[in-house]
N, CA, C and O of each residue as an XYZ file, in Angstrom:
444
protein
N     -24.436    -22.807    297.207
C     -23.528    -23.319    298.226
C     -22.100    -23.240    297.706
O     -21.838    -23.565    296.548
N     -21.172    -22.806    298.563
C     -19.774    -22.687    298.153
C     -19.148    -24.057    297.965
O     -19.506    -25.032    298.627
N     -18.201    -24.096    297.037
C     -17.463    -25.327    296.786
C     -16.566    -25.629    297.980
O     -15.973    -24.717    298.555
N     -16.462    -26.901    298.356
C     -15.582    -27.319    299.447
C     -14.140    -27.257    298.956
O     -13.783    -27.984    298.030
N     -13.279    -26.386    299.567
C     -11.913    -26.228    299.074
C     -11.030    -27.437    299.310
O      -9.912    -27.473    298.796
N     -11.485    -28.437    300.073
C     -10.640    -29.598    300.333
C     -10.828    -30.695    299.294
O     -10.022    -31.624    299.240
N     -11.859    -30.616    298.477
C     -12.140    -31.683    297.516
C     -11.021    -31.775    296.482
O     -10.654    -30.788    295.843
N     -10.496    -32.976    296.337
C      -9.499    -33.235    295.307
C      -8.102    -32.752    295.625
O      -7.220    -32.855    294.772
N      -7.859    -32.224    296.830
C      -6.535    -31.705    297.137
C      -5.832    -32.466    298.249
O      -4.666    -32.181    298.522
N      -6.474    -33.405    298.894
C      -5.879    -34.098    300.030
C      -4.551    -34.757    299.674
O      -3.626    -34.762    300.487
N      -4.449    -35.304    298.489
C      -3.244    -36.046    298.132
C      -2.051    -35.131    297.902
O      -0.917    -35.610    297.888
N      -2.265    -33.832    297.720
C      -1.157    -32.926    297.457
C      -0.775    -32.076    298.655
O       0.147    -31.266    298.553
N      -1.447    -32.232    299.783
C      -1.131    -31.434    300.969
C       0.146    -31.924    301.628
O       0.364    -33.129    301.755
N       1.002    -30.975    302.053
C       2.143    -31.377    302.879
C       1.623    -31.899    304.219
O       0.493    -31.600    304.603
N       2.430    -32.668    304.921
C       1.990    -33.247    306.184
C       1.671    -32.187    307.230
O       0.875    -32.449    308.131
N       2.263    -31.006    307.142
C       2.040    -29.948    308.124
C       0.813    -29.091    307.831
O       0.472    -28.226    308.638
N       0.152    -29.299    306.721
C      -0.965    -28.447    306.294
C      -2.194    -28.641    307.191
O      -2.644    -29.767    307.402
N      -2.730    -27.532    307.715
C      -3.964    -27.587    308.494
C      -5.102    -26.830    307.810
O      -6.256    -26.942    308.223
N      -4.786    -26.062    306.768
C      -5.801    -25.300    306.045
C      -5.265    -24.963    304.657
O      -4.076    -24.689    304.492
N      -6.138    -24.985    303.673
C      -5.715    -24.595    302.335
C      -6.875    -23.996    301.567
O      -8.042    -24.226    301.884
N      -6.530    -23.227    300.554
C      -7.527    -22.604    299.696
C      -7.602    -23.333    298.380
O      -6.690    -24.077    298.020
N      -8.671    -23.125    297.669
C      -8.791    -23.731    296.347
C      -8.228    -22.779    295.307
O      -8.122    -21.577    295.550
N      -7.876    -23.305    294.173
C      -7.232    -22.492    293.149
C      -8.131    -21.354    292.661
O      -7.621    -20.342    292.181
N      -9.452    -21.495    292.772
C     -10.318    -20.415    292.308
C     -10.790    -19.500    293.435
O     -11.570    -18.583    293.178
N     -10.345    -19.714    294.675
C     -10.743    -18.844    295.779
C      -9.584    -18.098    296.422
O      -9.800    -17.060    297.046
N      -8.358    -18.599    296.286
C      -7.262    -17.986    297.018
C      -5.925    -18.370    296.408
O      -5.759    -19.473    295.887
N      -4.967    -17.439    296.479
C      -3.604    -17.751    296.047
C      -2.881    -18.567    297.105
O      -1.946    -19.306    296.797
N      -3.318    -18.431    298.357
C      -2.720    -19.206    299.434
C      -3.203    -20.633    299.329
O      -4.409    -20.878    299.293
N      -2.294    -21.569    299.280
C      -2.711    -22.948    299.093
C      -2.625    -23.758    300.372
O      -3.595    -24.413    300.751
N      -1.492    -23.727    301.039
C      -1.292    -24.524    302.257
C      -0.780    -23.639    303.381
O       0.029    -22.738    303.161
N      -1.266    -23.912    304.597
C      -0.840    -23.157    305.770
C      -0.713    -24.112    306.956
O      -1.549    -24.998    307.138
N       0.328    -23.929    307.757
C       0.499    -24.764    308.945
C      -0.185    -24.120    310.143
O      -0.669    -22.990    310.075
N      -0.212    -24.857    311.224
C      -0.686    -24.299    312.486
C       0.285    -23.188    312.904
O       1.494    -23.314    312.711
N      -0.241    -22.114    313.471
C       0.614    -21.027    313.950
C       1.159    -21.375    315.334
O       0.448    -21.936    316.168
N       2.408    -21.042    315.562
C       3.045    -21.226    316.864
C       3.193    -19.845    317.487
O       3.871    -18.981    316.930
N       2.567    -19.634    318.630
C       2.474    -18.325    319.265
C       3.474    -18.172    320.395
O       3.669    -19.088    321.193
N       4.106    -17.012    320.458
C       4.982    -16.637    321.559
C       4.479    -15.311    322.099
O       4.567    -14.285    321.425
N       3.945    -15.331    323.331
C       3.504    -14.090    323.965
C       4.712    -13.430    324.600
O       5.438    -14.057    325.372
N       4.927    -12.170    324.275
C       6.083    -11.446    324.781
C       5.724    -10.779    326.100
O       4.674    -10.149    326.219
N       6.595    -10.920    327.084
C       6.307    -10.435    328.428
C       6.569     -8.962    328.636
O       5.984     -8.353    329.532
N       7.437     -8.373    327.827
C       7.793     -6.970    328.049
C       7.381     -6.136    326.854
O       8.136     -5.997    325.892
N       6.201     -5.593    326.917
C       5.701     -4.729    325.856
C       6.098     -3.291    326.152
O       6.168     -2.892    327.315
N       6.356     -2.516    325.117
C       6.642     -1.091    325.290
C       5.420     -0.376    325.851
O       5.548      0.654    326.513
N       4.252     -0.916    325.591
C       3.003     -0.365    326.105
C       2.312     -1.463    326.908
O       1.651     -2.322    326.325
N       2.452     -1.453    328.240
C       1.973     -2.554    329.086
C       0.499     -2.921    328.904
O       0.124     -4.075    329.113
N      -0.341     -1.955    328.518
C      -1.771     -2.258    328.368
C      -2.086     -2.943    327.042
O      -3.196     -3.439    326.850
N      -1.129     -2.975    326.135
C      -1.344     -3.621    324.839
C      -0.506     -4.884    324.762
O       0.720     -4.829    324.856
N      -1.160     -6.014    324.593
C      -0.439     -7.286    324.510
C       0.415     -7.318    323.247
O       0.054     -6.772    322.205
N       1.553     -7.974    323.380
C       2.475     -8.109    322.254
C       2.818     -9.576    322.092
O       3.086    -10.267    323.075
N       2.811    -10.061    320.843
C       3.127    -11.462    320.595
C       3.697    -11.638    319.194
O       3.610    -10.756    318.340
N       4.278    -12.806    318.996
C       4.774    -13.220    317.681
C       4.133    -14.553    317.345
O       3.960    -15.398    318.224
N       3.782    -14.749    316.097
C       3.423    -16.102    315.684
C       4.127    -16.440    314.390
O       4.393    -15.582    313.548
N       4.417    -17.716    314.264
C       5.186    -18.230    313.136
C       4.414    -19.379    312.517
O       3.856    -20.216    313.227
N       4.381    -19.420    311.196
C       3.751    -20.541    310.506
C       4.420    -20.759    309.159
O       5.041    -19.857    308.596
N       4.278    -21.970    308.661
C       4.773    -22.318    307.323
C       3.629    -22.115    306.333
O       2.461    -22.295    306.678
N       3.968    -21.745    305.119
C       2.954    -21.557    304.081
C       3.556    -21.896    302.723
O       4.771    -21.847    302.530
N       2.691    -22.234    301.804
C       3.092    -22.405    300.409
C       2.102    -21.634    299.558
O       0.890    -21.744    299.740
N       2.621    -20.862    298.640
C       1.798    -20.094    297.728
C       2.032    -20.595    296.312
O       3.134    -21.020    295.964
N       0.991    -20.541    295.506
C       1.175    -20.817    294.094
C       1.958    -19.663    293.490
O       1.704    -18.498    293.796
N       2.891    -19.990    292.650
C       3.701    -18.982    292.003
C       2.841    -18.148    291.053
O       1.804    -18.601    290.566
N       3.290    -16.941    290.807
C       2.611    -16.092    289.827
C       2.969    -16.489    288.395
O       2.479    -15.889    287.438
N       3.820    -17.498    288.255
C       4.193    -17.966    286.917
C       2.953    -18.369    286.142
O       1.935    -18.738    286.726
N       3.044    -18.299    284.850
C       1.892    -18.617    284.008
C       1.491    -20.088    284.078
O       0.329    -20.421    283.845
N       2.448    -20.980    284.398
C       2.089    -22.400    284.453
C       1.260    -22.744    285.689
O       0.523    -23.730    285.686
N       1.377    -21.934    286.751
C       0.574    -22.146    287.955
C       0.876    -23.436    288.693
O       0.098    -23.843    289.555
N       1.985    -24.090    288.379
C       2.298    -25.373    289.005
C       3.488    -25.289    289.950
O       3.897    -26.306    290.511
N       4.051    -24.102    290.139
C       5.225    -23.942    290.971
C       4.820    -23.458    292.361
O       4.091    -22.475    292.495
N       5.296    -24.152    293.390
C       5.013    -23.771    294.770
C       6.133    -22.901    295.297
O       7.306    -23.178    295.045
N       5.787    -21.847    296.030
C       6.774    -20.996    296.677
C       6.634    -21.169    298.189
O       5.672    -20.678    298.779
N       7.586    -21.862    298.822
C       7.516    -22.051    300.272
C       7.835    -20.749    300.998
O       8.635    -19.943    300.522
N       7.212    -20.554    302.138
C       7.450    -19.344    302.931
C       7.344    -19.663    304.411
O       6.648    -20.592    304.820
N       8.045    -18.877    305.195
C       7.882    -18.883    306.643
C       7.342    -17.499    306.970
O       7.953    -16.488    306.623
N       6.198    -17.458    307.635
C       5.578    -16.179    307.955
C       5.715    -15.879    309.437
O       5.365    -16.697    310.288
N       6.226    -14.701    309.729
C       6.397    -14.219    311.087
C       5.466    -13.025    311.249
O       5.596    -12.030    310.536
N       4.535    -13.123    312.181
C       3.600    -12.026    312.429
C       3.885    -11.425    313.799
O       3.950    -12.139    314.800
N       4.054    -10.103    313.835
C       4.275     -9.374    315.076
C       2.979     -8.646    315.413
O       2.541     -7.768    314.668
N       2.370     -9.013    316.535
C       1.101     -8.433    316.975
C       1.343     -7.481    318.142
O       2.047     -7.822    319.093
N       0.759     -6.292    318.065
C       0.738     -5.348    319.185
C      -0.694     -4.848    319.284
O      -1.187     -4.153    318.395
N      -1.358     -5.211    320.382
C      -2.771     -4.865    320.512
C      -3.564     -5.508    319.387
O      -3.449     -6.710    319.147
N      -4.363     -4.712    318.702
C      -5.167     -5.223    317.588
C      -4.474     -5.075    316.242
O      -5.075     -5.380    315.211
N      -3.240     -4.621    316.223
C      -2.518     -4.412    314.966
C      -1.442     -5.476    314.811
O      -0.927     -6.007    315.795
N      -1.112     -5.778    313.565
C      -0.038     -6.743    313.327
C       0.625     -6.478    311.994
O       0.069     -5.813    311.120
N       1.814     -7.008    311.859
C       2.572     -6.927    310.612
C       3.122     -8.309    310.323
O       3.684     -8.956    311.207
N       2.963     -8.764    309.087
C       3.455    -10.071    308.676
C       4.700     -9.886    307.810
O       4.712     -9.090    306.871
N       5.732    -10.632    308.147
C       6.959    -10.652    307.362
C       7.052    -12.035    306.740
O       6.984    -13.045    307.441
N       7.207    -12.079    305.438
C       7.316    -13.359    304.733
C       8.784    -13.606    304.402
O       9.442    -12.773    303.779
N       9.287    -14.765    304.831
C      10.691    -15.119    304.655
C      10.830    -16.383    303.818
O       9.936    -17.229    303.799
N      11.952    -16.501    303.131
C      12.277    -17.774    302.505
C      12.713    -18.720    303.622
O      13.087    -18.260    304.700
N      12.673    -20.028    303.387
C      13.177    -20.946    304.415
C      14.638    -20.647    304.797
O      14.996    -20.740    305.971
N      15.471    -20.293    303.827
C      16.882    -19.983    304.121
C      16.996    -18.735    304.991
O      17.806    -18.703    305.917
N      16.194    -17.704    304.707
C      16.217    -16.486    305.522
C      15.743    -16.781    306.943
O      16.314    -16.258    307.900
N      14.715    -17.606    307.098
C      14.202    -17.960    308.427
C      15.278    -18.691    309.230
O      15.450    -18.427    310.420
N      15.996    -19.601    308.588
C      17.079    -20.314    309.281
C      18.189    -19.345    309.698
O      18.747    -19.467    310.788
N      18.503    -18.398    308.840
C      19.557    -17.419    309.147
C      19.140    -16.525    310.318
O      19.956    -16.237    311.194
N      17.880    -16.084    310.340
C      17.391    -15.273    311.457
C      17.435    -16.083    312.756
O      17.822    -15.562    313.802
N      17.042    -17.343    312.690
C      17.097    -18.201    313.885
C      18.534    -18.300    314.392
O      18.770    -18.249    315.599
N      19.477    -18.438    313.496
C      20.893    -18.522    313.863
C      21.360    -17.207    314.504
O      22.056    -17.226    315.519
N      20.981    -16.079    313.916
C      21.377    -14.774    314.454
C      20.771    -14.540    315.840
O      21.447    -14.038    316.738
N      19.498    -14.903    316.013
C      18.854    -14.762    317.319
C      19.532    -15.634    318.366
O      19.730    -15.207    319.503
N      19.881    -16.840    317.987
C      20.547    -17.752    318.905
C      21.905    -17.198    319.340
O      22.253    -17.249    320.520
N      22.668    -16.670    318.382
C      23.975    -16.095    318.709
C      23.822    -14.879    319.625
O      24.586    -14.722    320.578
N      22.843    -14.024    319.344
C      22.628    -12.842    320.191
C      22.229    -13.262    321.602
O      22.708    -12.683    322.577
N      21.359    -14.264    321.721
C      20.956    -14.758    323.046
C      22.152    -15.348    323.786
O      22.300    -15.138    324.990
N      23.009    -16.087    323.076
C      24.228    -16.636    323.693
C      25.140    -15.520    324.193
O      25.700    -15.615    325.285
N      25.289    -14.462    323.394
C      26.138    -13.335    323.785
C      25.626    -12.684    325.077
O      26.408    -12.382    325.978
N      24.322    -12.475    325.157
C      23.738    -11.841    326.343
C      23.884    -12.757    327.561
O      24.210    -12.293    328.654
N      23.643    -14.051    327.372
C      23.802    -14.991    328.493
C      25.236    -15.054    328.983
O      25.488    -15.157    330.183
N      26.178    -14.991    328.045
C      27.586    -15.114    328.389
C      28.164    -13.802    328.938
O      28.914    -13.801    329.914
N      27.803    -12.695    328.296
C      28.411    -11.405    328.630
C      27.420    -10.426    329.244
O      27.742     -9.250    329.412
N      26.232    -10.887    329.577
C      25.195     -9.999    330.103
C      25.529     -9.479    331.486
O      26.672     -9.545    331.938
N      24.540     -8.976    332.124
C      24.706     -8.358    333.451
C      25.282     -9.316    334.411
O      25.492     -8.973    335.575
């Protein structure tokens, strides 16, 4: 029987954690719920397109194994294919700011 990956780790989970791996099964330690945005205008109408965003923490590759690396993961799905982009929290905030400014520009100066 496989070891339960939740044993002994509850006290170290961030409040947003909905799933985690154990140190001997996965480098991924904590993952948040994914937030999905279905995109209405796909380049290929028969293939659904969406984005999902989630928070994650990975154990560092450092030899001490005690350093957490926070990440924001953005996954772009088209049909059955997807690509995941891993961002630092600072990069994710900067992208959010850039998207907001671009949306403001289009709303203000659009058609």
